[in-house]
N, C-alpha and C positions, 0 to 999 in steps of 0.2 A: 425303855424297851421300845424297839421298833415294831410298828404294826405290821401284820402280814395278811394278805387277802388274796384271793384267786382272781385272775383276770381272764375272762373267757372272751374269744373273738371268733367270728365266722372264719373259715378256712380262707387263706389268702388267695387270690387269683391275679394279683398285680402288685408289683413292688416299685415304689419311686425312691430311688437312692440320691442322696444329696452329698456333695463333696468330692473327694478324691482318695488318693493313695492305693496301694496293693490290695488291703482288705477290701476296698469298694468294688475293684475289679473281680475279685473272687466271689464277692456276694453276687455281682451281675452274672457271672458265668455259672454259679451253682443255682441259682434261681431260675435262670433260663433253661438249664438242663432239665429241670423239673417241671416244665411246661408252664411257668409263670411268665406273665408279660412283664418286661422290665423297661423301666425308663431312668435314665440318668439326668440329674440337673447339676450342673457344674459351671466353672469359669476358667478363664484362660491360664491361671496360675496353676490349677490342678490338672488341667487337661493337657498340658504341656510338660508335666512332671514325668520322669523316668519312674515307671511301676514295674518294668519286666525287662531286665537286661538291656538297657538302653532304648527300649520302646517306650513311648509316651502313652498316658492314658488314652488320649484320643485316638492313636494309632490302634492300641489294643481293642477299644470298644468298635471300632470300624472293622477290625478283624473278626470280631465275635458276633457282629451284625447286632450289636445293642444301640438302641436309639439314645440320643442325649441331646440336650439343650446347654448352649453356652450362654449364661445371663450374668448381669452385674448385679441385680437386684432380685430377690424372690418376690414374684408377683402371682397373687392367688388366682388371678384370672388364667395364668398360663397353666396352672396345676389342675384347675377345676375340672376340665374334661378327662382327667386321668384319675380321678379321686371319686370312689364309691365306697359302699359299705364293706366291701372285700379287698379294699386297696390298703397297703401297709406302707409306710414311709420309714426310711432308715437314714439317719444322718451320720456320715462318717467324717470327721475332721473338715466340716465346712468352714468357710470364712464368714458366714451370715450369722446373726442373731435372729432366731425365728420370731416374727411378730404374731400377736394373738390371731390375726385373720387366717394365717398359714396353719397354725396349731389346732384351730377350731374346724378347719377344713377336714382335717382327718379323723375327727371325732373320737379321739383317744386312742388312736391307731399309729401315732407317730413317736418315734424311739431315736435315740441318740446311742452311738458307739462311743466310748472314752477309754483310752488306753492308760488306765489308771484304777487303783483299788478304792473306788468312791466309798464313803464320802472324803477320803483324803485325795490331795492332788487334783482338786477341780481346777479348770482352767487350761493351761496348756504347757508344753515343753516338759512333760512329766519326768523323763528320764535324765534330762540335764539337770533339772532341779533335784533330782534324788541323787545323782552323782556328787553334786556340790554338798548335799548334807550327808553323804556316806551311808546312805540307806539302800540296803539291797532287796528289801521286799516291795514287790509292785503288784500289779494286776491289771485285769481289763474288764469292763463293765458295759452293760446296756441297760439303759434306763428310759422311763417314760419321758419324753421331752415336753418341758414346759417353759415358761418365760424366763426362768432363772438360768443360771450357768452351771449346768451339770448337777441340778437339784432334784430331779424328778425321781420317782419311786423306781428301785432297782428291780429288773426281771431276770437277769443273768449276770453272773460274776465269777471270773476264775482268779484266784492268788497265785502268785509267782514268787518263788524264792530264788533269786539269781545267784550263781556261783561266784566265788572270788575271782575267778577267771575273766568275769565281766569288768571291764575298766572304762571303755568309751561307748558312746551311744550305739555305734554299729553292732558291738558285742550284744547288747541287750536287744537290739532289733532281730539279731541272728536266732535268739531264742524265742522272742515275742511275736514276730509275724506269723509263724505257723500257727500258733496259739490263738491269735487274733482270728485267722481265717477259720479256725475250727470252731470258735464261739460264734462267729457269724453265721457259719453253715448251719450250726444247732438251733440258732434262732430262727433262721429261715425255715428249717425243717418243722419247728414248732408251729410257726405261723401258717404253713401249708396244711398242716394236720388239724389245726384249730384246737389243739391241746391246751388247757387251762395254764396260766403261768403264775407263779407266785409273785406278787407285788409286795416289796419290802421298803418302806419308807426310809430315807436317809436320816441319820443322827446329825443333826446340826452341830451339836456340842463337839463332835470329833472331826469336824470337817477342816480342811485348809484348802486355800486357793493360792495358785501362783499364775501371774501373767504370762502371756507370749514372750519368748525370747528371739532375738535376731542377732546372729553372731557378729556381722560386719558393725552393727551399731552398739552392741553391748559386751562384746567379747574380749574387753581390754583387761590385762593383767595389771594388778597394783602390786609392785615389788615390795612394798612394806608388808605384806602378807606373809604368813608362816610358809615353810615348805609344804606342810600338808595341804594348806588352803591354795597354794598355787598349783599344786599337782592335781587335786580334785578340779580346778578351774580349767586347766588345760585338758584334762580328760573330757569334761563336760561339754567342750566345744570342738572335740575330735571329730573324726569320720563318723557319719557321712557329711559333717559340717565343715567349714574352711579352716577351722583351727583357732585357738585363742590368739589375740592380737597383741602386739605391743610395737615398740620402735627400734630400730637399729640404724644409727647414722642418719637420722632424720626421715626416715621412710618406715611405712608400716609393713611389719611381716608377720606372718602367722606360724605359730609353734604346735607341733604335735608330737605324741609320743612321750610324755611327761613321766619321769619315775624319780621317786624321792630316796635320798641317802642321808645318812648322818652326817653332820659337819658343825663347825663353829666359825661364824663369821661375823663381822661388824655389819650393821645395816648399811653403812655407805658402800659395802662391796658387793650388795644385793644386785643381781642383774648382770654381773661381770662374767664373762667366759674365762675360766681359769686353767682349763685342760680341754684338748680335743683328742679322742682316741677312737679309731675305726670309724669316722664320721659322726661320732657322739659328742655333744657338746655337755660339758660339765659347767654348769651355771650355779654361782654362789646365791644363797637366799641368807636372810638374817639369822635363821637357825639351822641352816643345813646345805644340802646340794640338790639341784634338780637336773636330771639328765634328759636333754632333748634329743630326739632321733630324727627330726625332721623340721626344716624352716624353708618357708616359701614366701614369696613376695605376693602382692595383691594380686597379680595376674594368674597365680598359683604355680610360678616357675621356680625351680628348685633354688635355694639360697645357701644351703648347707655347706657346700665346698667353698663358699665365698667368705665365710666366717673366719675370723681371725682371733688368735689368744688377745685378750685384754678388750674386745669388743663389749660394749654394754647395751644389754636390753633395758629399755626404760619406757615409761608411758607418761606424758605430760598431764599434769593435775587437770587442766581443762578437758582433756580426752575422758578422764575417769568421771569427772562431774556429769560429762553428757551421757557417758553410760548408765550412770545411776538414775539420771532425772528422765531419760528418754523412755517412752512406752510404745513399743511398735504397734501398729495397727495394720493388720492383714485385710485386704480388701479384694475384690474380683480382679482388679487390675495391678496388684502388687503390694508392697510394703511401703506405709507411711510412717514417718517419725513423730508419733504425738508426744505430748509433755502434760 
């Protein structure tokens, strides 16, 4: 049984936010409206990311008058002037692993937001992994930040049962983002009031961990999979991502809008386009049919109208081996292919 205890804090007067994404912007605006001093610590990748209808995080923070620092590494000396006994730190999808010196600086008042139902789905890429697994129950959590990966005591959590209509990550985000914003606002309100928070230890025996995903490096279809496995894979890398990858006539293409039908084909027919109706491609798999609505090239240009009957989608074994062996590493300057 998980232990529970009360966590009491002095009312917050200053908030340091780490990372990026729309919930961080929402947190900054919500706290600032309540008279809290806000400072954002971020990096180039997150600052240039679209967080509000084509506007970057940097642009939005400037527009709201929220101060921020663009750093490659977390240096305790940069943070020290901002941290006292009434400062709270909240990490939201950061690229950094927090070192002990930074954690200690906040004296137990450093927290992490995680878009999953901890202790399940520690790590990253939660919704893509859950689409691959066919799992529709998710959640969002805020926990005390420690040196582990999403391992600290939980202080707030919401569970979410996603409807059958959710098929691609964008569908999940449409439901999930307002709930993320709500939970972040509730956390900030609790920190402002100084109300005690329940701390609940995570049960390690129930935990799962999934590493970060990167669509260009890992999103390659193995046409030996079943129709269901391919459909889930295509959905997992669909919007807002570039789409699952494969080859057509020697060039990489991205597929979106996968839908599965029953059928019976030989494995050698897998990947062949056998019917085109209303710009929808009917593709054979070893145990059925995959309908593809959208094909684009590596530059994002439409390819669906260029497809012909008898075209074959395929993925070289070397590309599949690379997709399985690579481990993307996200840094302040971008993505690196670690192995």
